[in-house]
Residue, then its C-alpha position, 0 to 999 in steps of 0.5 A: m674869713a674875718d667873721v672868726f674875729t667877731g667881738c675881738g675888737e669890742q673886747l679889746r676897747r673895753a679893756r683899754e677903756a677899763a685901763g684908762l689908756s688913750i688910742e695915742a698911748v696904745s700906738s706909742r706902746s705897742r708901735m702901731p699906727v692909730r689908724v690901725i688901732h681904730a680899725i680893730e676897735a671898729e672891726d673893719w677887718d677889710t682895711l687890714g689886709a690879711p687874715v694872718f696880718i689882722r691875727g698879729q695885730l690882734r695878738s700885739y694888742a692883746r699882750l699889751l692889755d693882758v687880754d686873753l682872745g683864746p681861740q679867735l687868734q689860732p688860723s682855722q683850716a677853713t682859712a688857710s684853705a681859701l687863701p688865693p694860690l701865689v703867682s710869680h710872674s718873675h720867677t725863671p724856671p731852671l731849665r729855663r736859665l739853664a738853655e739860656q746859659a748852654g745857648r750863650r755858650a754855643v755862640y762864644i764857641a761859634l764865633t772862636v771858630v769862625i775867627a780861628a779857623p782861617i788864620i790857622f788854615a793860612s798859616r799851615s798853607h804858608l808853611g806847607g808851600r815852602t816844603n812840598g806839604t813836609i815840614e822838616s824844620l822852621d829854617d831854611f838853610a841856603v846850600a853852600t858852594p864849595p869855596a875856590v882854592g886859596q879863597k876863604a868860605k863865606a858863611a852862607p846867610v840862614q834864612r828863616t822864615p817868621v812864624m806868626a801866632s794868632m790866637a782869637p779874641i776871647t769874649p768873656a761871659a756875661p755875668a749873671t743878672v741879680p734881681a733888684l729885688e729878692l726875697v728868700f723865706s726860712g719859714d712860713s710867712w705871708l707876702e703882698v707886693y704891689a706894683t708902682d701903679g698900685r696893682t697887686l703882684e704877689k698876696g698870699n702864704l709862703k712856705s719855708g724855702e720858698r723865694r720871689s724875685f723882681e726886676a727894678g721899676q716892677v714893685g712899688r710897695v712890700v708888706v712881709g708877715n713874720s719878717s724875722a722868717a725873711q731875707v730881703l736881697h737888694a741888688g744882692k745885698p742883705v736889706d736889715l728889716a728890722t729898720f722896717s719891722r713893727a709887731n714882726v711885720a715889715r713894711f717899705t717901699l722902694s725909692s726912686d733909685g731902688s733902695p728900700a725905704p719906710v712906709v710913711d703912715 
C-alpha cells in the first residue's frame, strides 16, 4: 500500500538540502520527531504506521518546504478498501445494557416484596383479630357501667391499639459504569490502540459518529489521526488533545493512575 509514496522521500530530501536546512532544523519547525524525518527521507514507510498517518506527515513536511507532491497525497480507493475491519472488544451492545438494567430492577422489586410482604401480613392479622375480621376503628373504647346514685361517674380509660407502620428499605440503583477511556469521533479519522503489553487492540479508520471505550488497565498507548475530529474522555471528563497533538495527530499513554500522559520519543 505504501508504494504510492515512492519518490516522495527523495524529493523532500533534495528540497531540504537545496534550502540549506538540517534535519534538526526541519524537526524544530515542523514539530515532527527526528526519527520520523529520517524514516520519510529513507522511504521507510513500514515504521511510520498506517498510510493515512504517512500521508499526514508528508503533507506537513511538503508544506514546510513548499513542495507539491501532487496526487501522491490523495487517498486511493484501493488503500481505503485494504484497511482491516475494526473489531471492538469492549463495546457493549445496547440490548445487553437494557437487559442488565431490567435484571437489576427485577432483583430490587423481588427484594422489596420479600421484605415488605411479611410485615404487611402481620399488621393486618393483628388488627383483624381484635374486631373479628372487620375493623371499625383504630380505637377500642371500654363499655362504661352506669354509676350508682350519689356516686360520681368515673371516666372510663380509653385504650388505643398502637399501629406500627413499616417501610421496606429502599436500595439505591447502582450508578452507571463510566469507562476509564472513551473516544468519540465527529469526523473521519484513524485510530491505533495498544495494550499495556504491546498487543494491538484497535487499528484502522473510523467514521463520524463512531465511539470506542476501554476499561481501566486495558490500554497502554493511543494514536489518533485527525485529532481535531476526536474527543477523548478520561473517567467521563474531556481531555485536551492539543497537549498531545502534532500535525493534527495525537499520541499519548496512560500513566499508572490511568490519566493520559505524553509519549516520550
